[in-house]
PDB file with one MODEL, atoms N, CA, C and O in Angstrom:
MODEL        1
ATOM      1  N   LEU A   1       2.555  -3.546   4.340  1.00  0.00           N
ATOM      2  CA  LEU A   1       3.895  -3.636   5.006  1.00  0.00           C
ATOM      3  C   LEU A   1       4.022  -3.889   6.375  1.00  0.00           C
ATOM      4  O   LEU A   1       4.786  -4.742   6.829  1.00  0.00           O
ATOM      5  N   GLU A   2       3.230  -3.107   7.104  1.00  0.00           N
ATOM      6  CA  GLU A   2       3.111  -3.392   8.606  1.00  0.00           C
ATOM      7  C   GLU A   2       2.865  -4.758   8.876  1.00  0.00           C
ATOM      8  O   GLU A   2       3.716  -5.415   9.475  1.00  0.00           O
ATOM      9  N   ALA A   3       1.775  -5.272   8.494  1.00  0.00           N
ATOM     10  CA  ALA A   3       1.356  -6.602   8.908  1.00  0.00           C
ATOM     11  C   ALA A   3       2.235  -7.583   8.370  1.00  0.00           C
ATOM     12  O   ALA A   3       2.428  -8.568   9.082  1.00  0.00           O
ATOM     13  N   MET A   4       2.843  -7.526   7.202  1.00  0.00           N
ATOM     14  CA  MET A   4       3.956  -8.388   6.653  1.00  0.00           C
ATOM     15  C   MET A   4       5.181  -8.486   7.604  1.00  0.00           C
ATOM     16  O   MET A   4       5.676  -9.541   8.001  1.00  0.00           O
ATOM     17  N   SER A   5       5.634  -7.119   7.936  1.00  0.00           N
ATOM     18  CA  SER A   5       6.555  -6.982   9.106  1.00  0.00           C
ATOM     19  C   SER A   5       6.292  -7.595  10.506  1.00  0.00           C
ATOM     20  O   SER A   5       7.148  -7.704  11.385  1.00  0.00           O
ATOM     21  N   CYS A   6       5.184  -7.925  10.585  1.00  0.00           N
ATOM     22  CA  CYS A   6       4.610  -8.635  11.895  1.00  0.00           C
ATOM     23  C   CYS A   6       4.302  -9.932  11.745  1.00  0.00           C
ATOM     24  O   CYS A   6       3.647 -10.465  12.641  1.00  0.00           O
ATOM     25  N   ALA A   7       4.722 -10.730  10.549  1.00  0.00           N
ATOM     26  CA  ALA A   7       4.503 -11.959  10.305  1.00  0.00           C
ATOM     27  C   ALA A   7       2.834 -12.408  10.082  1.00  0.00           C
ATOM     28  O   ALA A   7       2.332 -13.483  10.412  1.00  0.00           O
ATOM     29  N   THR A   8       2.350 -11.585   9.615  1.00  0.00           N
ATOM     30  CA  THR A   8       0.935 -11.561   9.281  1.00  0.00           C
ATOM     31  C   THR A   8       0.639 -11.650   7.905  1.00  0.00           C
ATOM     32  O   THR A   8       0.892 -10.663   7.214  1.00  0.00           O
ATOM     33  N   VAL A   9       0.214 -12.518   7.453  1.00  0.00           N
ATOM     34  CA  VAL A   9      -0.006 -12.725   5.913  1.00  0.00           C
ATOM     35  C   VAL A   9      -1.110 -11.854   5.266  1.00  0.00           C
ATOM     36  O   VAL A   9      -2.252 -12.295   5.396  1.00  0.00           O
ATOM     37  N   PRO A  10      -0.973 -10.779   4.643  1.00  0.00           N
ATOM     38  CA  PRO A  10      -1.957 -10.046   4.184  1.00  0.00           C
ATOM     39  C   PRO A  10      -3.111 -10.668   3.041  1.00  0.00           C
ATOM     40  O   PRO A  10      -2.683 -11.282   2.064  1.00  0.00           O
ATOM     41  N   ILE A  11      -4.457 -10.486   3.212  1.00  0.00           N
ATOM     42  CA  ILE A  11      -5.244 -10.883   2.259  1.00  0.00           C
ATOM     43  C   ILE A  11      -5.782  -9.349   1.715  1.00  0.00           C
ATOM     44  O   ILE A  11      -6.217  -8.500   2.493  1.00  0.00           O
ATOM     45  N   ALA A  12      -5.687  -9.179   0.436  1.00  0.00           N
ATOM     46  CA  ALA A  12      -6.038  -7.743  -0.057  1.00  0.00           C
ATOM     47  C   ALA A  12      -6.628  -7.834  -1.278  1.00  0.00           C
ATOM     48  O   ALA A  12      -6.603  -8.906  -1.883  1.00  0.00           O
ATOM     49  N   LEU A  13      -7.184  -6.819  -1.756  1.00  0.00           N
ATOM     50  CA  LEU A  13      -7.864  -6.458  -3.032  1.00  0.00           C
ATOM     51  C   LEU A  13      -6.664  -6.358  -4.133  1.00  0.00           C
ATOM     52  O   LEU A  13      -5.623  -5.707  -4.045  1.00  0.00           O
ATOM     53  N   ASN A  14      -7.093  -7.150  -5.142  1.00  0.00           N
ATOM     54  CA  ASN A  14      -6.108  -7.060  -6.246  1.00  0.00           C
ATOM     55  C   ASN A  14      -6.421  -5.759  -7.080  1.00  0.00           C
ATOM     56  O   ASN A  14      -7.044  -5.778  -8.141  1.00  0.00           O
ATOM     57  N   CYS A  15      -5.917  -4.629  -6.478  1.00  0.00           N
ATOM     58  CA  CYS A  15      -6.189  -3.222  -7.164  1.00  0.00           C
ATOM     59  C   CYS A  15      -5.118  -2.183  -6.780  1.00  0.00           C
ATOM     60  O   CYS A  15      -4.315  -2.430  -5.880  1.00  0.00           O
ATOM     61  N   THR A  16      -5.105  -1.173  -7.372  1.00  0.00           N
ATOM     62  CA  THR A  16      -4.152  -0.147  -7.151  1.00  0.00           C
ATOM     63  C   THR A  16      -2.549  -0.610  -6.933  1.00  0.00           C
ATOM     64  O   THR A  16      -2.118  -1.325  -7.838  1.00  0.00           O
ATOM     65  N   SER A  17      -1.771  -0.345  -6.029  1.00  0.00           N
ATOM     66  CA  SER A  17      -0.536  -0.708  -5.885  1.00  0.00           C
ATOM     67  C   SER A  17      -0.046  -2.058  -5.120  1.00  0.00           C
ATOM     68  O   SER A  17       1.051  -2.614  -5.064  1.00  0.00           O
ATOM     69  N   VAL A  18      -1.376  -2.365  -4.527  1.00  0.00           N
ATOM     70  CA  VAL A  18      -1.195  -3.431  -3.604  1.00  0.00           C
ATOM     71  C   VAL A  18      -0.459  -4.857  -4.288  1.00  0.00           C
ATOM     72  O   VAL A  18       0.279  -5.576  -3.614  1.00  0.00           O
ATOM     73  N   PRO A  19      -0.739  -5.090  -5.508  1.00  0.00           N
ATOM     74  CA  PRO A  19      -0.249  -6.364  -5.957  1.00  0.00           C
ATOM     75  C   PRO A  19       1.291  -6.088  -6.384  1.00  0.00           C
ATOM     76  O   PRO A  19       1.902  -7.102  -6.722  1.00  0.00           O
ATOM     77  N   GLU A  20       1.951  -4.966  -6.416  1.00  0.00           N
ATOM     78  CA  GLU A  20       3.408  -4.309  -6.506  1.00  0.00           C
ATOM     79  C   GLU A  20       3.938  -4.721  -5.093  1.00  0.00           C
ATOM     80  O   GLU A  20       4.891  -5.484  -4.930  1.00  0.00           O
ATOM     81  N   VAL A  21       3.246  -4.158  -4.129  1.00  0.00           N
ATOM     82  CA  VAL A  21       3.720  -4.317  -2.794  1.00  0.00           C
ATOM     83  C   VAL A  21       3.795  -5.597  -2.304  1.00  0.00           C
ATOM     84  O   VAL A  21       4.876  -5.991  -1.867  1.00  0.00           O
ATOM     85  N   LEU A  22       2.682  -6.425  -2.300  1.00  0.00           N
ATOM     86  CA  LEU A  22       2.700  -7.807  -1.702  1.00  0.00           C
ATOM     87  C   LEU A  22       3.621  -8.733  -2.531  1.00  0.00           C
ATOM     88  O   LEU A  22       4.310  -9.595  -1.986  1.00  0.00           O
ATOM     89  N   GLY A  23       3.608  -8.495  -4.076  1.00  0.00           N
ATOM     90  CA  GLY A  23       4.383  -9.467  -4.767  1.00  0.00           C
ATOM     91  C   GLY A  23       3.809 -11.086  -4.529  1.00  0.00           C
ATOM     92  O   GLY A  23       2.625 -11.338  -4.754  1.00  0.00           O
ATOM     93  N   GLU A  24       4.654 -12.031  -4.107  1.00  0.00           N
ATOM     94  CA  GLU A  24       4.029 -13.474  -3.791  1.00  0.00           C
ATOM     95  C   GLU A  24       4.042 -13.718  -2.158  1.00  0.00           C
ATOM     96  O   GLU A  24       4.133 -14.802  -1.583  1.00  0.00           O
ATOM     97  N   SER A  25       3.931 -12.482  -1.606  1.00  0.00           N
ATOM     98  CA  SER A  25       3.498 -12.753  -0.217  1.00  0.00           C
ATOM     99  C   SER A  25       2.356 -12.671   0.653  1.00  0.00           C
ATOM    100  O   SER A  25       2.317 -12.609   1.882  1.00  0.00           O
ATOM    101  N   GLY A  26       1.453 -12.682  -0.186  1.00  0.00           N
ATOM    102  CA  GLY A  26       0.120 -12.427   0.304  1.00  0.00           C
ATOM    103  C   GLY A  26      -0.799 -13.237  -0.354  1.00  0.00           C
ATOM    104  O   GLY A  26      -0.380 -14.319  -0.765  1.00  0.00           O
ATOM    105  N   ILE A  27      -2.145 -12.897  -0.568  1.00  0.00           N
ATOM    106  CA  ILE A  27      -3.034 -13.412  -1.142  1.00  0.00           C
ATOM    107  C   ILE A  27      -3.963 -12.193  -1.777  1.00  0.00           C
ATOM    108  O   ILE A  27      -4.488 -11.363  -1.034  1.00  0.00           O
ATOM    109  N   LEU A  28      -4.089 -12.167  -2.932  1.00  0.00           N
ATOM    110  CA  LEU A  28      -4.980 -11.085  -3.694  1.00  0.00           C
ATOM    111  C   LEU A  28      -6.324 -11.684  -3.943  1.00  0.00           C
ATOM    112  O   LEU A  28      -6.557 -12.831  -4.326  1.00  0.00           O
ATOM    113  N   VAL A  29      -7.115 -10.797  -3.685  1.00  0.00           N
ATOM    114  CA  VAL A  29      -8.828 -11.358  -4.005  1.00  0.00           C
ATOM    115  C   VAL A  29      -9.254 -10.226  -5.227  1.00  0.00           C
ATOM    116  O   VAL A  29      -8.741  -9.114  -5.357  1.00  0.00           O
ATOM    117  N   GLN A  30     -10.040 -10.657  -5.852  1.00  0.00           N
ATOM    118  CA  GLN A  30     -10.466 -10.143  -7.040  1.00  0.00           C
ATOM    119  C   GLN A  30     -11.820  -9.168  -6.619  1.00  0.00           C
ATOM    120  O   GLN A  30     -12.661  -9.701  -5.895  1.00  0.00           O
ATOM    121  N   ASP A  31     -11.948  -8.347  -6.875  1.00  0.00           N
ATOM    122  CA  ASP A  31     -13.037  -7.093  -6.334  1.00  0.00           C
ATOM    123  C   ASP A  31     -14.260  -7.684  -6.645  1.00  0.00           C
ATOM    124  O   ASP A  31     -15.098  -7.736  -5.745  1.00  0.00           O
ATOM    125  N   GLU A  32     -14.572  -8.216  -7.929  1.00  0.00           N
ATOM    126  CA  GLU A  32     -15.742  -8.779  -7.901  1.00  0.00           C
ATOM    127  C   GLU A  32     -16.115  -9.911  -7.250  1.00  0.00           C
ATOM    128  O   GLU A  32     -17.304 -10.230  -7.260  1.00  0.00           O
ATOM    129  N   ASP A  33     -15.148 -10.707  -6.574  1.00  0.00           N
ATOM    130  CA  ASP A  33     -15.256 -11.820  -5.465  1.00  0.00           C
ATOM    131  C   ASP A  33     -14.771 -11.607  -4.377  1.00  0.00           C
ATOM    132  O   ASP A  33     -13.938 -12.404  -3.944  1.00  0.00           O
ATOM    133  N   PHE A  34     -15.139 -10.506  -3.644  1.00  0.00           N
ATOM    134  CA  PHE A  34     -14.479  -9.823  -2.501  1.00  0.00           C
ATOM    135  C   PHE A  34     -14.806 -10.813  -1.443  1.00  0.00           C
ATOM    136  O   PHE A  34     -13.956 -11.357  -0.738  1.00  0.00           O
ATOM    137  N   HIS A  35     -16.260 -11.045  -1.364  1.00  0.00           N
ATOM    138  CA  HIS A  35     -16.694 -11.771  -0.013  1.00  0.00           C
ATOM    139  C   HIS A  35     -16.308 -13.331   0.064  1.00  0.00           C
ATOM    140  O   HIS A  35     -15.950 -13.890   1.100  1.00  0.00           O
ATOM    141  N   ASP A  36     -16.423 -13.880  -1.055  1.00  0.00           N
ATOM    142  CA  ASP A  36     -16.160 -15.276  -1.188  1.00  0.00           C
ATOM    143  C   ASP A  36     -14.534 -15.579  -1.350  1.00  0.00           C
ATOM    144  O   ASP A  36     -13.984 -16.642  -1.063  1.00  0.00           O
ATOM    145  N   GLY A  37     -13.978 -14.531  -1.813  1.00  0.00           N
ATOM    146  CA  GLY A  37     -12.406 -14.434  -2.006  1.00  0.00           C
ATOM    147  C   GLY A  37     -11.629 -14.337  -0.664  1.00  0.00           C
ATOM    148  O   GLY A  37     -10.701 -15.107  -0.417  1.00  0.00           O
ATOM    149  N   PHE A  38     -12.053 -13.323   0.234  1.00  0.00           N
ATOM    150  CA  PHE A  38     -11.653 -13.301   1.470  1.00  0.00           C
ATOM    151  C   PHE A  38     -11.912 -14.493   2.410  1.00  0.00           C
ATOM    152  O   PHE A  38     -11.112 -14.764   3.305  1.00  0.00           O
ATOM    153  N   GLU A  39     -12.915 -15.125   2.224  1.00  0.00           N
ATOM    154  CA  GLU A  39     -13.453 -16.202   3.153  1.00  0.00           C
ATOM    155  C   GLU A  39     -12.473 -17.655   2.615  1.00  0.00           C
ATOM    156  O   GLU A  39     -12.007 -18.441   3.440  1.00  0.00           O
ATOM    157  N   ASP A  40     -12.321 -17.783   1.424  1.00  0.00           N
ATOM    158  CA  ASP A  40     -11.522 -18.633   0.743  1.00  0.00           C
ATOM    159  C   ASP A  40     -10.149 -18.346   1.344  1.00  0.00           C
ATOM    160  O   ASP A  40      -9.511 -19.198   1.962  1.00  0.00           O
ATOM    161  N   ALA A  41      -9.813 -17.347   1.170  1.00  0.00           N
ATOM    162  CA  ALA A  41      -8.471 -17.148   1.711  1.00  0.00           C
ATOM    163  C   ALA A  41      -8.064 -17.389   3.124  1.00  0.00           C
ATOM    164  O   ALA A  41      -7.071 -18.038   3.451  1.00  0.00           O
ATOM    165  N   MET A  42      -8.920 -16.807   3.952  1.00  0.00           N
ATOM    166  CA  MET A  42      -8.740 -17.151   5.416  1.00  0.00           C
ATOM    167  C   MET A  42      -8.761 -18.744   5.710  1.00  0.00           C
ATOM    168  O   MET A  42      -8.074 -19.284   6.577  1.00  0.00           O
ATOM    169  N   LEU A  43      -9.764 -19.477   4.747  1.00  0.00           N
ATOM    170  CA  LEU A  43      -9.845 -20.876   5.182  1.00  0.00           C
ATOM    171  C   LEU A  43      -8.577 -21.523   4.672  1.00  0.00           C
ATOM    172  O   LEU A  43      -8.110 -22.522   5.219  1.00  0.00           O
ATOM    173  N   LYS A  44      -8.059 -20.985   3.688  1.00  0.00           N
ATOM    174  CA  LYS A  44      -6.730 -21.752   3.239  1.00  0.00           C
ATOM    175  C   LYS A  44      -5.738 -21.666   3.949  1.00  0.00           C
ATOM    176  O   LYS A  44      -4.973 -22.613   4.130  1.00  0.00           O
ATOM    177  N   LEU A  45      -5.557 -20.229   4.592  1.00  0.00           N
ATOM    178  CA  LEU A  45      -4.641 -20.160   5.595  1.00  0.00           C
ATOM    179  C   LEU A  45      -4.793 -20.937   6.849  1.00  0.00           C
ATOM    180  O   LEU A  45      -3.805 -21.545   7.259  1.00  0.00           O
ATOM    181  N   ILE A  46      -5.820 -20.989   7.458  1.00  0.00           N
ATOM    182  CA  ILE A  46      -6.257 -21.783   8.438  1.00  0.00           C
ATOM    183  C   ILE A  46      -6.042 -23.280   8.340  1.00  0.00           C
ATOM    184  O   ILE A  46      -5.581 -23.950   9.264  1.00  0.00           O
ATOM    185  N   GLU A  47      -6.360 -23.702   7.305  1.00  0.00           N
ATOM    186  CA  GLU A  47      -6.315 -25.360   6.791  1.00  0.00           C
ATOM    187  C   GLU A  47      -5.110 -25.996   6.298  1.00  0.00           C
ATOM    188  O   GLU A  47      -4.853 -27.198   6.236  1.00  0.00           O
ATOM    189  N   ASN A  48      -4.314 -24.856   5.908  1.00  0.00           N
ATOM    190  CA  ASN A  48      -2.890 -25.377   5.396  1.00  0.00           C
ATOM    191  C   ASN A  48      -1.687 -24.791   5.820  1.00  0.00           C
ATOM    192  O   ASN A  48      -1.116 -23.872   5.231  1.00  0.00           O
ATOM    193  N   PRO A  49      -1.175 -25.542   7.234  1.00  0.00           N
ATOM    194  CA  PRO A  49      -0.276 -24.593   8.068  1.00  0.00           C
ATOM    195  C   PRO A  49       1.174 -24.350   7.369  1.00  0.00           C
ATOM    196  O   PRO A  49       1.912 -23.391   7.595  1.00  0.00           O
ATOM    197  N   ASP A  50       1.450 -25.540   6.374  1.00  0.00           N
ATOM    198  CA  ASP A  50       2.674 -25.411   5.656  1.00  0.00           C
ATOM    199  C   ASP A  50       2.505 -24.298   4.500  1.00  0.00           C
ATOM    200  O   ASP A  50       3.518 -23.668   4.197  1.00  0.00           O
ATOM    201  N   TYR A  51       1.366 -24.030   3.873  1.00  0.00           N
ATOM    202  CA  TYR A  51       1.458 -22.928   3.041  1.00  0.00           C
ATOM    203  C   TYR A  51       1.318 -21.621   3.796  1.00  0.00           C
ATOM    204  O   TYR A  51       1.731 -20.611   3.226  1.00  0.00           O
ATOM    205  N   ARG A  52       0.788 -21.510   5.009  1.00  0.00           N
ATOM    206  CA  ARG A  52       0.710 -20.149   5.988  1.00  0.00           C
ATOM    207  C   ARG A  52       2.324 -20.214   6.076  1.00  0.00           C
ATOM    208  O   ARG A  52       2.951 -19.310   5.523  1.00  0.00           O
ATOM    209  N   ALA A  53       2.910 -21.074   6.638  1.00  0.00           N
ATOM    210  CA  ALA A  53       4.348 -20.818   7.100  1.00  0.00           C
ATOM    211  C   ALA A  53       5.258 -20.329   5.867  1.00  0.00           C
ATOM    212  O   ALA A  53       6.110 -19.470   6.091  1.00  0.00           O
ATOM    213  N   GLU A  54       5.117 -20.797   4.707  1.00  0.00           N
ATOM    214  CA  GLU A  54       5.680 -20.228   3.562  1.00  0.00           C
ATOM    215  C   GLU A  54       5.332 -18.814   3.215  1.00  0.00           C
ATOM    216  O   GLU A  54       6.205 -18.071   2.765  1.00  0.00           O
ATOM    217  N   LEU A  55       4.243 -18.448   3.377  1.00  0.00           N
ATOM    218  CA  LEU A  55       3.652 -17.038   3.089  1.00  0.00           C
ATOM    219  C   LEU A  55       4.298 -16.245   4.110  1.00  0.00           C
ATOM    220  O   LEU A  55       4.860 -15.200   3.783  1.00  0.00           O
ATOM    221  N   ILE A  56       4.278 -16.630   5.300  1.00  0.00           N
ATOM    222  CA  ILE A  56       4.887 -15.761   6.625  1.00  0.00           C
ATOM    223  C   ILE A  56       6.263 -15.703   6.244  1.00  0.00           C
ATOM    224  O   ILE A  56       6.848 -14.677   6.592  1.00  0.00           O
ATOM    225  N   LYS A  57       6.898 -16.526   5.637  1.00  0.00           N
ATOM    226  CA  LYS A  57       8.357 -16.407   5.417  1.00  0.00           C
ATOM    227  C   LYS A  57       8.687 -15.703   4.384  1.00  0.00           C
ATOM    228  O   LYS A  57       9.829 -15.243   4.409  1.00  0.00           O
ATOM    229  N   ARG A  58       7.912 -15.430   3.302  1.00  0.00           N
ATOM    230  CA  ARG A  58       7.949 -14.654   2.042  1.00  0.00           C
ATOM    231  C   ARG A  58       7.490 -13.152   2.615  1.00  0.00           C
ATOM    232  O   ARG A  58       8.045 -12.175   2.112  1.00  0.00           O
ATOM    233  N   CYS A  59       6.555 -12.962   3.586  1.00  0.00           N
ATOM    234  CA  CYS A  59       6.160 -11.755   4.223  1.00  0.00           C
ATOM    235  C   CYS A  59       7.516 -11.110   4.902  1.00  0.00           C
ATOM    236  O   CYS A  59       7.834  -9.946   4.661  1.00  0.00           O
ATOM    237  N   LEU A  60       8.084 -11.735   5.540  1.00  0.00           N
ATOM    238  CA  LEU A  60       9.188 -11.089   6.264  1.00  0.00           C
ATOM    239  C   LEU A  60      10.299 -10.852   5.601  1.00  0.00           C
ATOM    240  O   LEU A  60      11.067  -9.941   5.908  1.00  0.00           O
ATOM    241  N   GLU A  61      10.510 -11.779   4.480  1.00  0.00           N
ATOM    242  CA  GLU A  61      11.553 -11.341   3.520  1.00  0.00           C
ATOM    243  C   GLU A  61      11.133 -10.196   2.657  1.00  0.00           C
ATOM    244  O   GLU A  61      11.938  -9.295   2.427  1.00  0.00           O
ATOM    245  N   ARG A  62       9.897 -10.172   2.155  1.00  0.00           N
ATOM    246  CA  ARG A  62       9.490  -8.920   1.258  1.00  0.00           C
ATOM    247  C   ARG A  62       9.278  -7.524   2.132  1.00  0.00           C
ATOM    248  O   ARG A  62       9.254  -6.456   1.520  1.00  0.00           O
ATOM    249  N   ALA A  63       9.138  -7.549   3.437  1.00  0.00           N
ATOM    250  CA  ALA A  63       8.795  -6.417   4.068  1.00  0.00           C
ATOM    251  C   ALA A  63      10.425  -5.958   4.485  1.00  0.00           C
ATOM    252  O   ALA A  63      10.501  -4.834   4.980  1.00  0.00           O
ATOM    253  N   ASN A  64      11.338  -6.490   4.378  1.00  0.00           N
ATOM    254  CA  ASN A  64      12.736  -6.208   4.709  1.00  0.00           C
ATOM    255  C   ASN A  64      13.048  -5.422   3.496  1.00  0.00           C
ATOM    256  O   ASN A  64      13.813  -4.478   3.694  1.00  0.00           O
ATOM    257  N   LEU A  65      12.650  -5.589   2.341  1.00  0.00           N
ATOM    258  CA  LEU A  65      12.858  -4.730   1.085  1.00  0.00           C
ATOM    259  C   LEU A  65      12.496  -3.401   1.211  1.00  0.00           C
ATOM    260  O   LEU A  65      12.963  -2.558   0.446  1.00  0.00           O
ATOM    261  N   PHE A  66      11.675  -3.103   2.136  1.00  0.00           N
ATOM    262  CA  PHE A  66      11.204  -1.527   2.254  1.00  0.00           C
ATOM    263  C   PHE A  66      11.654  -0.700   3.187  1.00  0.00           C
ATOM    264  O   PHE A  66      11.314  -1.179   4.269  1.00  0.00           O
ATOM    265  N   SER A  67      12.161   0.158   3.323  1.00  0.00           N
ATOM    266  CA  SER A  67      12.492   0.939   4.272  1.00  0.00           C
ATOM    267  C   SER A  67      12.555   2.516   4.177  1.00  0.00           C
ATOM    268  O   SER A  67      12.741   3.021   3.070  1.00  0.00           O
ATOM    269  N   TRP A  68      12.416   3.263   5.225  1.00  0.00           N
ATOM    270  CA  TRP A  68      12.374   4.480   4.800  1.00  0.00           C
ATOM    271  C   TRP A  68      13.700   5.263   4.249  1.00  0.00           C
ATOM    272  O   TRP A  68      13.734   6.177   3.426  1.00  0.00           O
ATOM    273  N   SER A  69      14.687   4.693   4.881  1.00  0.00           N
ATOM    274  CA  SER A  69      15.918   5.023   4.180  1.00  0.00           C
ATOM    275  C   SER A  69      15.964   4.903   2.545  1.00  0.00           C
ATOM    276  O   SER A  69      16.361   5.766   1.762  1.00  0.00           O
ATOM    277  N   ARG A  70      15.518   3.771   2.282  1.00  0.00           N
ATOM    278  CA  ARG A  70      15.573   3.388   0.706  1.00  0.00           C
ATOM    279  C   ARG A  70      14.407   4.226   0.075  1.00  0.00           C
ATOM    280  O   ARG A  70      14.604   4.507  -1.107  1.00  0.00           O
ATOM    281  N   ALA A  71      13.326   4.647   0.572  1.00  0.00           N
ATOM    282  CA  ALA A  71      12.257   5.457   0.340  1.00  0.00           C
ATOM    283  C   ALA A  71      13.093   6.857   0.025  1.00  0.00           C
ATOM    284  O   ALA A  71      12.979   7.412  -1.067  1.00  0.00           O
ATOM    285  N   ALA A  72      13.875   7.337   0.995  1.00  0.00           N
ATOM    286  CA  ALA A  72      14.407   8.665   0.903  1.00  0.00           C
ATOM    287  C   ALA A  72      15.297   8.828  -0.202  1.00  0.00           C
ATOM    288  O   ALA A  72      15.176   9.768  -0.988  1.00  0.00           O
ATOM    289  N   LYS A  73      16.402   7.746  -0.324  1.00  0.00           N
ATOM    290  CA  LYS A  73      17.229   7.644  -1.255  1.00  0.00           C
ATOM    291  C   LYS A  73      16.582   7.557  -2.493  1.00  0.00           C
ATOM    292  O   LYS A  73      16.973   8.369  -3.331  1.00  0.00           O
ATOM    293  N   GLU A  74      15.560   6.669  -2.878  1.00  0.00           N
ATOM    294  CA  GLU A  74      15.238   6.806  -4.418  1.00  0.00           C
ATOM    295  C   GLU A  74      14.327   8.100  -4.669  1.00  0.00           C
ATOM    296  O   GLU A  74      14.248   8.605  -5.789  1.00  0.00           O
ATOM    297  N   THR A  75      13.666   8.588  -3.591  1.00  0.00           N
ATOM    298  CA  THR A  75      12.947  10.101  -4.058  1.00  0.00           C
ATOM    299  C   THR A  75      14.181  11.046  -4.402  1.00  0.00           C
ATOM    300  O   THR A  75      14.188  11.744  -5.416  1.00  0.00           O
ATOM    301  N   MET A  76      15.205  11.016  -3.498  1.00  0.00           N
ATOM    302  CA  MET A  76      16.206  12.196  -3.780  1.00  0.00           C
ATOM    303  C   MET A  76      16.832  11.961  -5.282  1.00  0.00           C
ATOM    304  O   MET A  76      17.149  12.835  -6.089  1.00  0.00           O
ATOM    305  N   THR A  77      16.909  10.734  -5.408  1.00  0.00           N
ATOM    306  CA  THR A  77      17.450  10.301  -7.176  1.00  0.00           C
ATOM    307  C   THR A  77      16.483  10.793  -7.929  1.00  0.00           C
ATOM    308  O   THR A  77      16.710  11.515  -8.900  1.00  0.00           O
ATOM    309  N   ALA A  78      15.143  10.393  -7.491  1.00  0.00           N
ATOM    310  CA  ALA A  78      14.306  10.984  -8.835  1.00  0.00           C
ATOM    311  C   ALA A  78      14.210  12.418  -8.986  1.00  0.00           C
ATOM    312  O   ALA A  78      14.028  12.973 -10.070  1.00  0.00           O
ATOM    313  N   TYR A  79      14.365  13.149  -7.603  1.00  0.00           N
ATOM    314  CA  TYR A  79      14.051  14.557  -7.656  1.00  0.00           C
ATOM    315  C   TYR A  79      15.233  15.115  -8.353  1.00  0.00           C
ATOM    316  O   TYR A  79      15.056  16.120  -9.041  1.00  0.00           O
ATOM    317  N   CYS A  80      16.744  14.451  -8.242  1.00  0.00           N
ATOM    318  CA  CYS A  80      17.868  15.033  -8.771  1.00  0.00           C
ATOM    319  C   CYS A  80      17.908  14.717 -10.288  1.00  0.00           C
ATOM    320  O   CYS A  80      18.689  15.331 -11.016  1.00  0.00           O
ATOM    321  N   LYS A  81      16.890  13.558 -10.877  1.00  0.00           N
ATOM    322  CA  LYS A  81      17.095  13.601 -12.110  1.00  0.00           C
ATOM    323  C   LYS A  81      16.052  14.600 -12.773  1.00  0.00           C
ATOM    324  O   LYS A  81      16.321  15.262 -13.776  1.00  0.00           O
ATOM    325  N   ALA A  82      15.064  14.633 -12.236  1.00  0.00           N
ATOM    326  CA  ALA A  82      14.066  15.538 -12.805  1.00  0.00           C
ATOM    327  C   ALA A  82      14.443  17.060 -12.729  1.00  0.00           C
ATOM    328  O   ALA A  82      13.801  17.923 -13.329  1.00  0.00           O
ATOM    329  N   THR A  83      15.627  17.341 -11.877  1.00  0.00           N
ATOM    330  CA  THR A  83      15.911  18.806 -12.041  1.00  0.00           C
ATOM    331  C   THR A  83      17.120  18.918 -13.179  1.00  0.00           C
ATOM    332  O   THR A  83      17.622  20.033 -13.321  1.00  0.00           O
ATOM    333  N   LYS A  84      17.558  17.944 -13.905  1.00  0.00           N
ATOM    334  CA  LYS A  84      18.519  18.074 -14.671  1.00  0.00           C
ATOM    335  C   LYS A  84      18.135  18.205 -16.169  1.00  0.00           C
ATOM    336  O   LYS A  84      19.012  18.339 -17.022  1.00  0.00           O
TER     337      LYS A  84
ENDMDL
END
């Protein structure tokens, strides 16, 4: 999220909660294809400025969906539901 909010396209492994956070605003690499996948993703961003610009736009939009205020509200809602 920090990278996305700084207009940096994340390239990350397709595991844990990363795909859920990135959505369509980053490049996911398969674990078994780690080295080649990262290399291919970096080259694609370098060689395709239109693609890079689109992902940067998506990054900034996606990062705005996450905030500490929203996290606090959703956590409080979950706790209140759990205690009823």
